[in-house]
Every structure is written in structure tokens, then in C-alpha cells.
C-alpha positions, 0 to 999 in steps of 0.5 A: 193618655192625655187628650185635648178635646175642642168644642164650640166650632160651627157656622156663623155669619160675619159679625157673629160670635162663637166661644171655643172650649178645650178640655183636657182629659187624663193627667197633664203635669205642670201645664205652662202655656195654653193656646189656640192655633188655627189653620185655614185651607192652603195656609200654614198653622198660625198662633191665634192666642195664648195664656200663661196658666200661672198669672194669666198673661195673654198674647194675641195675633195682631189679626184678632186683637180686640176681637178675640179673648182667651181665658182659662179655668185652671181647676178644670185645665180648660182654655176658652176662646171667645171670638167676636166680630168674626170675619170670613178670613177667620174661617179655619180649623182651630186647634188648642195646644198645651205646653208643659214646663218640661217642653211636652206639647199636646194638641187637640184634633181641631174644631172647624169655624166657618164664617159666611160673608 
């Protein structure tokens, strides 16, 4: 059974940094895209960033461009999200998600990031 496990969330002050990690356990065949989403209280889940496993092409939401960096370790099937210059509006539960070439999507259970003013 495949599981994605996020780590690295926590409480940080405005302007601080956090690094999220997402590791996959079990066998995931042919991962295509690895990404991070977030859901703030009372809001819909939104895409934060994604990275193409093969080639490393990245894409970011406008709200995090220049502050967040997504990266991956293909050998470990792990994706990271380095978050700098954090703002209170970045407070949310952050979820990682992997999409395979066959269209199967996996989700982690989420890790809470809280940015205090």
C-alpha cells in the first residue's frame, strides 16, 4: 500500500523559513508529477508548486513565487518544499501529491504550517 508522509510543518514567525518533506512508502510506479498543495481554514485546496520528476521542470503559484522552492530526490521518491519569507497568509495545511503517468493520484495526510504575525 502506497503512503505519502509529510513532515517539517510547525509554527514560525513572519519572515521565517520552513522546509517540508514528503516521502513515499510502498511501491509507486512511474511517478510523473510531484506537487504541494495547501488548504487554509475556510478556503479551498490550492496548488502551491509542482515539479516534473523527469527533467525537473517546476511551476509555482503566483503567491509563492520567489519565496518557495520545490525540489525532489528521485532515488528516494521524495519531494521537498523550501519556504522562505513566510507570511501569515501562508498558514495552512500543506499536502503533497504524486501523479503517475497512468493518472493515479496519491495524497499525503497533510502537515500544518502556522505563521504568526
